[in-house]
C-alpha positions in Angstrom: -51.5 28.3 13.0 -52.7 31.9 11.8 -55.3 33.5 11.0 -53.6 33.6 7.4 -53.5 30.0 7.0 -57.4 29.0 7.7 -57.9 32.1 4.9 -56.3 30.1 2.4 -58.5 27.2 4.1 -62.0 28.8 3.8 -60.8 29.6 0.2 -59.4 26.1 -0.9 -62.8 24.8 0.7 -64.2 27.2 -1.0 -63.5 26.9 -4.4 -63.7 23.1 -4.2 -67.6 23.4 -3.6 -68.0 25.9 -6.2 -66.3 23.6 -8.6 -68.2 20.7 -7.4 -71.4 22.6 -8.2 -70.7 23.7 -11.3 -69.9 19.9 -12.4 -73.1 18.7 -10.8 -75.2 21.5 -12.9 -73.4 21.2 -16.2 -74.1 17.6 -15.4 -77.8 18.0 -15.0 -78.8 20.4 -17.3 -76.8 18.2 -20.0 -75.1 19.6 -23.4 -78.0 19.3 -25.5 -77.2 18.8 -28.8 -78.4 16.9 -31.5 -79.3 13.2 -31.5 -77.3 10.9 -33.7 -79.0 10.6 -37.1 -76.7 7.5 -37.9 -77.7 4.0 -36.5 -79.3 2.8 -33.6 -82.5 0.5 -34.3 -83.1 -0.7 -37.4 -86.2 -3.4 -38.7 -85.6 -6.7 -38.7 -86.3 -8.7 -42.0 -86.0 -12.6 -43.3 -83.3 -14.4 -41.1 -83.2 -11.8 -38.8 -86.3 -12.9 -37.3 -85.3 -15.9 -35.8 
């Protein structure tokens, strides 16, 4: 195994680590945006209360 092979492995590990870190940051931070304006909870009336 030459030094070139070790360099390729090291670059691969760094690339994977950076990708995981970016994905984690995006997931933690969230995409934000506007919450849905339709659906969700509704008030129950009459027969719905049973």
